LOVEXDREN-100749 format. One record per residue (C-alpha): residue in one letter; residue number from 1; x, y, z. Coordinates in nm, 2 decimals, always signed. Each point is the difference from the previous one (the first is absolute). Example, Ala and Ser with C-alpha at 12.3 -4.5 7.8 and 13.67 -1.06 7.14 Angstrom:
BEGIN
<node res="A" n="1" u="+1.23" v="-0.45" w="+0.78"/>
<node res="S" n="2" u="+0.14" v="+0.34" w="-0.07"/>
***
This chain:
BEGIN
<node res="M" n="1" u="+0.00" v="+0.00" w="+0.01"/>
<node res="L" n="2" u="+0.13" v="+0.35" w="-0.11"/>
<node res="E" n="3" u="-0.12" v="+0.28" w="+0.30"/>
<node res="I" n="4" u="+0.00" v="+0.34" w="-0.20"/>
<node res="E" n="5" u="-0.06" v="+0.27" w="+0.24"/>
<node res="A" n="6" u="+0.06" v="+0.38" w="+0.01"/>
<node res="K" n="7" u="+0.14" v="+0.11" w="+0.39"/>
<node res="F" n="8" u="+0.02" v="+0.33" w="+0.11"/>
<node res="T" n="9" u="+0.08" v="+0.19" w="+0.34"/>
<node res="V" n="10" u="-0.27" v="+0.21" w="+0.20"/>
<node res="T" n="11" u="+0.11" v="+0.25" w="+0.16"/>
<node res="D" n="12" u="-0.25" v="+0.21" w="+0.16"/>
<node res="Q" n="13" u="-0.26" v="-0.10" w="+0.15"/>
<node res="A" n="14" u="-0.32" v="+0.17" w="-0.10"/>
<node res="V" n="15" u="+0.07" v="-0.15" w="-0.33"/>
<node res="F" n="16" u="+0.04" v="-0.35" w="+0.16"/>
<node res="Q" n="17" u="-0.29" v="+0.07" w="+0.08"/>
<node res="R" n="18" u="-0.19" v="+0.16" w="-0.28"/>
<node res="L" n="19" u="+0.13" v="-0.32" w="-0.19"/>
<node res="I" n="20" u="-0.21" v="-0.20" w="+0.21"/>
<node res="D" n="21" u="-0.31" v="+0.20" w="-0.02"/>
<node res="C" n="22" u="-0.02" v="+0.16" w="-0.39"/>
<node res="G" n="23" u="-0.21" v="-0.20" w="-0.29"/>
<node res="E" n="24" u="+0.19" v="+0.00" w="-0.32"/>
<node res="L" n="25" u="+0.38" v="-0.01" w="-0.07"/>
<node res="G" n="26" u="+0.14" v="+0.00" w="-0.41"/>
<node res="G" n="27" u="-0.37" v="-0.04" w="-0.11"/>
<node res="L" n="28" u="-0.02" v="-0.30" w="+0.21"/>
<node res="Q" n="29" u="-0.27" v="-0.04" w="+0.26"/>
<node res="L" n="30" u="+0.13" v="-0.09" w="+0.34"/>
<node res="A" n="31" u="-0.18" v="-0.25" w="+0.23"/>
<node res="K" n="32" u="-0.06" v="+0.07" w="+0.41"/>
<node res="A" n="33" u="+0.34" v="-0.06" w="+0.17"/>
<node res="T" n="34" u="-0.02" v="-0.33" w="+0.14"/>
<node res="I" n="35" u="+0.20" v="-0.02" w="+0.31"/>
<node res="V" n="36" u="+0.25" v="-0.26" w="+0.03"/>
<node res="Q" n="37" u="+0.26" v="-0.09" w="+0.30"/>
<node res="V" n="38" u="+0.32" v="-0.23" w="-0.13"/>
<node res="S" n="39" u="+0.35" v="-0.08" w="+0.19"/>
<node res="D" n="40" u="+0.23" v="-0.10" w="-0.23"/>
<node res="S" n="41" u="+0.30" v="-0.17" w="+0.08"/>
<node res="Y" n="42" u="+0.33" v="+0.00" w="-0.21"/>
<node res="R" n="43" u="+0.23" v="-0.28" w="+0.06"/>
<node res="D" n="44" u="+0.37" v="-0.13" w="-0.17"/>
<node res="T" n="45" u="+0.26" v="-0.27" w="+0.10"/>
<node res="A" n="46" u="+0.31" v="+0.15" w="+0.16"/>
<node res="A" n="47" u="+0.19" v="-0.02" w="-0.33"/>
<node res="R" n="48" u="-0.31" v="+0.22" w="-0.10"/>
<node res="D" n="49" u="-0.05" v="-0.27" w="-0.34"/>
<node res="F" n="50" u="-0.33" v="+0.10" w="-0.11"/>
<node res="L" n="51" u="+0.16" v="+0.42" w="+0.01"/>
<node res="R" n="52" u="+0.31" v="-0.11" w="-0.21"/>
<node res="A" n="53" u="-0.26" v="-0.19" w="-0.20"/>
<node res="G" n="54" u="-0.17" v="+0.31" w="-0.09"/>
<node res="Y" n="55" u="-0.31" v="-0.09" w="+0.20"/>
<node res="A" n="56" u="-0.19" v="+0.10" w="+0.26"/>
<node res="C" n="57" u="-0.14" v="-0.26" w="+0.26"/>
<node res="R" n="58" u="-0.38" v="+0.15" w="+0.21"/>
<node res="I" n="59" u="-0.21" v="-0.22" w="+0.21"/>
<node res="R" n="60" u="-0.33" v="+0.24" w="+0.06"/>
<node res="H" n="61" u="-0.24" v="-0.06" w="+0.26"/>
<node res="Q" n="62" u="-0.35" v="+0.14" w="-0.04"/>
<node res="G" n="63" u="-0.20" v="-0.09" w="+0.30"/>
<node res="S" n="64" u="+0.01" v="-0.37" w="-0.07"/>
<node res="K" n="65" u="+0.09" v="-0.05" w="-0.34"/>
<node res="R" n="66" u="+0.41" v="-0.05" w="-0.04"/>
<node res="V" n="67" u="+0.13" v="+0.04" w="-0.33"/>
<node res="A" n="68" u="+0.37" v="-0.06" w="-0.11"/>
<node res="T" n="69" u="+0.14" v="+0.21" w="-0.30"/>
<node res="L" n="70" u="+0.29" v="+0.03" w="-0.23"/>
<node res="K" n="71" u="+0.08" v="+0.31" w="-0.12"/>
<node res="S" n="72" u="+0.27" v="+0.11" w="-0.33"/>
<node res="L" n="73" u="+0.15" v="+0.29" w="+0.07"/>
<node res="G" n="74" u="-0.04" v="+0.23" w="-0.30"/>
<node res="I" n="75" u="+0.10" v="+0.34" w="-0.12"/>
<node res="A" n="76" u="-0.25" v="+0.27" w="+0.07"/>
<node res="D" n="77" u="-0.07" v="+0.23" w="-0.39"/>
<node res="G" n="78" u="-0.09" v="+0.28" w="+0.19"/>
<node res="A" n="79" u="-0.28" v="-0.07" w="+0.26"/>
<node res="V" n="80" u="-0.11" v="-0.32" w="-0.17"/>
<node res="H" n="81" u="+0.18" v="-0.39" w="+0.14"/>
<node res="S" n="82" u="-0.03" v="-0.30" w="-0.17"/>
<node res="R" n="83" u="+0.05" v="-0.29" w="+0.15"/>
<node res="R" n="84" u="-0.01" v="-0.44" w="-0.01"/>
<node res="E" n="85" u="-0.21" v="-0.10" w="+0.30"/>
<node res="L" n="86" u="-0.10" v="-0.33" w="+0.10"/>
<node res="Q" n="87" u="-0.19" v="-0.07" w="+0.32"/>
<node res="V" n="88" u="-0.20" v="-0.29" w="+0.15"/>
<node res="A" n="89" u="-0.22" v="+0.05" w="+0.32"/>
<node res="L" n="90" u="+0.15" v="-0.23" w="+0.29"/>
<node res="T" n="91" u="-0.20" v="-0.24" w="+0.18"/>
<node res="A" n="92" u="+0.27" v="-0.17" w="+0.25"/>
<node res="R" n="93" u="+0.33" v="+0.16" w="+0.10"/>
<node res="E" n="94" u="+0.18" v="+0.33" w="-0.13"/>
<node res="T" n="95" u="+0.31" v="-0.23" w="-0.14"/>
<node res="P" n="96" u="-0.02" v="-0.01" w="-0.37"/>
<node res="E" n="97" u="+0.07" v="-0.39" w="+0.07"/>
<node res="E" n="98" u="-0.32" v="-0.02" w="+0.10"/>
<node res="W" n="99" u="-0.18" v="+0.27" w="-0.19"/>
<node res="P" n="100" u="-0.26" v="-0.17" w="-0.27"/>
<node res="D" n="101" u="+0.14" v="-0.14" w="-0.35"/>
<node res="S" n="102" u="+0.01" v="+0.35" w="-0.20"/>
<node res="E" n="103" u="+0.27" v="+0.12" w="-0.19"/>
<node res="A" n="104" u="+0.00" v="+0.25" w="+0.28"/>
<node res="R" n="105" u="+0.16" v="-0.33" w="+0.20"/>
<node res="D" n="106" u="+0.22" v="-0.12" w="-0.28"/>
<node res="L" n="107" u="+0.17" v="+0.37" w="-0.05"/>
<node res="A" n="108" u="+0.01" v="+0.01" w="+0.37"/>
<node res="L" n="109" u="+0.26" v="-0.27" w="+0.05"/>
<node res="S" n="110" u="+0.22" v="+0.02" w="-0.26"/>
<node res="L" n="111" u="+0.10" v="+0.32" w="+0.13"/>
<node res="G" n="112" u="-0.03" v="-0.10" w="+0.37"/>
<node res="G" n="113" u="+0.10" v="-0.38" w="-0.01"/>
<node res="D" n="114" u="-0.10" v="-0.09" w="+0.38"/>
<node res="R" n="115" u="+0.18" v="+0.29" w="+0.09"/>
<node res="P" n="116" u="-0.26" v="+0.13" w="+0.30"/>
<node res="L" n="117" u="-0.17" v="+0.37" w="-0.05"/>
<node res="T" n="118" u="+0.02" v="+0.26" w="+0.21"/>
<node res="E" n="119" u="-0.18" v="+0.34" w="+0.04"/>
<node res="L" n="120" u="+0.18" v="+0.33" w="-0.14"/>
<node res="F" n="121" u="-0.28" v="+0.20" w="+0.08"/>
<node res="T" n="122" u="-0.35" v="+0.06" w="+0.00"/>
<node res="V" n="123" u="-0.25" v="+0.26" w="-0.16"/>
<node res="R" n="124" u="-0.33" v="+0.07" w="+0.13"/>
<node res="Q" n="125" u="-0.26" v="+0.16" w="-0.23"/>
<node res="K" n="126" u="-0.36" v="+0.16" w="+0.05"/>
<node res="R" n="127" u="-0.05" v="+0.01" w="-0.39"/>
<node res="H" n="128" u="-0.34" v="+0.17" w="-0.08"/>
<node res="V" n="129" u="-0.08" v="-0.24" w="-0.35"/>
<node res="R" n="130" u="-0.19" v="+0.16" w="-0.28"/>
<node res="V" n="131" u="-0.08" v="-0.17" w="-0.33"/>
<node res="A" n="132" u="+0.00" v="+0.26" w="-0.28"/>
<node res="H" n="133" u="-0.25" v="-0.10" w="-0.27"/>
<node res="D" n="134" u="-0.10" v="+0.08" w="-0.38"/>
<node res="G" n="135" u="-0.29" v="-0.05" w="-0.05"/>
<node res="S" n="136" u="-0.06" v="-0.31" w="+0.15"/>
<node res="H" n="137" u="+0.34" v="-0.14" w="-0.02"/>
<node res="P" n="138" u="+0.21" v="+0.02" w="+0.25"/>
<node res="A" n="139" u="+0.29" v="+0.09" w="-0.10"/>
<node res="V" n="140" u="+0.29" v="+0.14" w="+0.26"/>
<node res="E" n="141" u="+0.01" v="-0.12" w="+0.39"/>
<node res="I" n="142" u="+0.12" v="+0.33" w="+0.19"/>
<node res="S" n="143" u="+0.08" v="-0.03" w="+0.37"/>
<node res="I" n="144" u="+0.09" v="+0.29" w="+0.20"/>
<node res="D" n="145" u="+0.23" v="-0.10" w="+0.29"/>
<node res="A" n="146" u="+0.11" v="+0.11" w="+0.33"/>
<node res="V" n="147" u="+0.30" v="-0.20" w="+0.00"/>
<node res="H" n="148" u="+0.21" v="-0.08" w="+0.38"/>
<node res="F" n="149" u="+0.32" v="-0.14" w="-0.06"/>
<node res="I" n="150" u="+0.17" v="-0.18" w="+0.31"/>
<node res="T" n="151" u="+0.35" v="-0.13" w="-0.04"/>
<node res="P" n="152" u="+0.20" v="-0.12" w="+0.28"/>
<node res="H" n="153" u="+0.14" v="+0.38" w="+0.05"/>
<node res="R" n="154" u="-0.23" v="+0.21" w="-0.19"/>
<node res="V" n="155" u="-0.34" v="+0.09" w="-0.02"/>
<node res="R" n="156" u="-0.17" v="+0.25" w="-0.23"/>
<node res="D" n="157" u="-0.32" v="+0.08" w="-0.15"/>
<node res="V" n="158" u="-0.11" v="+0.07" w="-0.37"/>
<node res="L" n="159" u="-0.27" v="+0.07" w="-0.23"/>
<node res="E" n="160" u="-0.07" v="-0.16" w="-0.30"/>
<node res="L" n="161" u="-0.15" v="-0.11" w="-0.29"/>
<node res="E" n="162" u="+0.02" v="-0.24" w="-0.22"/>
<node res="A" n="163" u="-0.22" v="-0.07" w="-0.36"/>
<node res="E" n="164" u="+0.00" v="-0.39" w="-0.15"/>
<node res="L" n="165" u="-0.13" v="-0.05" w="-0.31"/>
<node res="L" n="166" u="-0.28" v="-0.25" w="+0.01"/>
<node res="P" n="167" u="-0.03" v="-0.24" w="-0.33"/>
<node res="G" n="168" u="-0.31" v="+0.19" w="-0.06"/>
<node res="G" n="169" u="+0.24" v="+0.36" w="-0.04"/>
<node res="S" n="170" u="+0.23" v="+0.08" w="-0.25"/>
<node res="M" n="171" u="+0.32" v="+0.18" w="+0.00"/>
<node res="Q" n="172" u="-0.19" v="+0.34" w="-0.12"/>
<node res="H" n="173" u="-0.25" v="-0.02" w="+0.29"/>
<node res="L" n="174" u="+0.34" v="-0.07" w="+0.26"/>
<node res="S" n="175" u="+0.19" v="+0.31" w="-0.25"/>
<node res="G" n="176" u="-0.26" v="+0.24" w="+0.05"/>
<node res="L" n="177" u="-0.05" v="-0.07" w="+0.36"/>
<node res="V" n="178" u="+0.40" v="+0.08" w="+0.07"/>
<node res="G" n="179" u="-0.05" v="+0.29" w="-0.21"/>
<node res="V" n="180" u="-0.27" v="+0.12" w="+0.21"/>
<node res="L" n="181" u="+0.17" v="-0.04" w="+0.30"/>
<node res="Q" n="182" u="+0.29" v="+0.17" w="-0.09"/>
<node res="Q" n="183" u="-0.12" v="+0.34" w="-0.10"/>
<node res="D" n="184" u="-0.31" v="-0.04" w="+0.15"/>
<node res="W" n="185" u="+0.05" v="-0.11" w="+0.33"/>
<node res="H" n="186" u="+0.41" v="+0.05" w="-0.02"/>
<node res="L" n="187" u="+0.09" v="-0.30" w="+0.13"/>
<node res="E" n="188" u="+0.36" v="-0.10" w="+0.00"/>
<node res="P" n="189" u="+0.06" v="-0.33" w="-0.15"/>
<node res="Q" n="190" u="+0.14" v="-0.29" w="+0.27"/>
<node res="R" n="191" u="+0.22" v="-0.17" w="-0.21"/>
<node res="L" n="192" u="+0.09" v="-0.26" w="+0.31"/>
<node res="S" n="193" u="-0.20" v="-0.29" w="+0.03"/>
<node res="K" n="194" u="-0.11" v="-0.08" w="+0.36"/>
<node res="F" n="195" u="+0.32" v="-0.24" w="+0.06"/>
<node res="E" n="196" u="+0.22" v="+0.23" w="-0.18"/>
<node res="H" n="197" u="-0.12" v="+0.27" w="+0.26"/>
<node res="G" n="198" u="+0.03" v="-0.19" w="+0.30"/>
<node res="L" n="199" u="+0.38" v="-0.12" w="-0.05"/>
<node res="A" n="200" u="+0.06" v="+0.37" w="-0.07"/>
<node res="I" n="201" u="-0.14" v="+0.06" w="+0.36"/>
<node res="L" n="202" u="+0.19" v="-0.34" w="+0.13"/>
<node res="A" n="203" u="+0.33" v="+0.10" w="-0.15"/>
<node res="E" n="204" u="-0.01" v="+0.33" w="+0.15"/>
<node res="G" n="205" u="+0.07" v="-0.24" w="+0.31"/>
<node res="G" n="206" u="+0.00" v="+0.11" w="+0.40"/>
***
């Protein structure tokens, strides 16, 4: 699966709230926001095998659900990120050996073998999720996020917006949103993924 999304930093709390409340963006009608609370644990081996291979390993907890995701690290084109994404819903323990049979499990084992994974940092988010429709067709999922990075030596809060292309949408829909968010809302592109942002905070040390 290829994930295509645009990412922006939101530096103003009032703008953040306006994005939650507005009715349309870039000619797309926005559904009412649904609030989702998630906690993401980013993990790797002691030798950073996943990172060296160009992948992030994330275990997401959302209510009673747990999902393991492997995402490739890509280069952002302005605000737009394109990444390979493999994921699997977990039914037992969180070590890759006990993930259900899937491409995600196969890749995790090929990268890390039987070496244990340890947590690098945690990202907790309160997400206001809104689906942008072109007529009756869902085109883009917009998530307006209050993000809480937790590393062993640093805690940092940021506000972000992510706009992920849905199967019923086109790059024209996403490009239109990017233009409006930059020109009309004056948002700055966020070129770092949450994993890369967390790594940067982790590197600051104590």
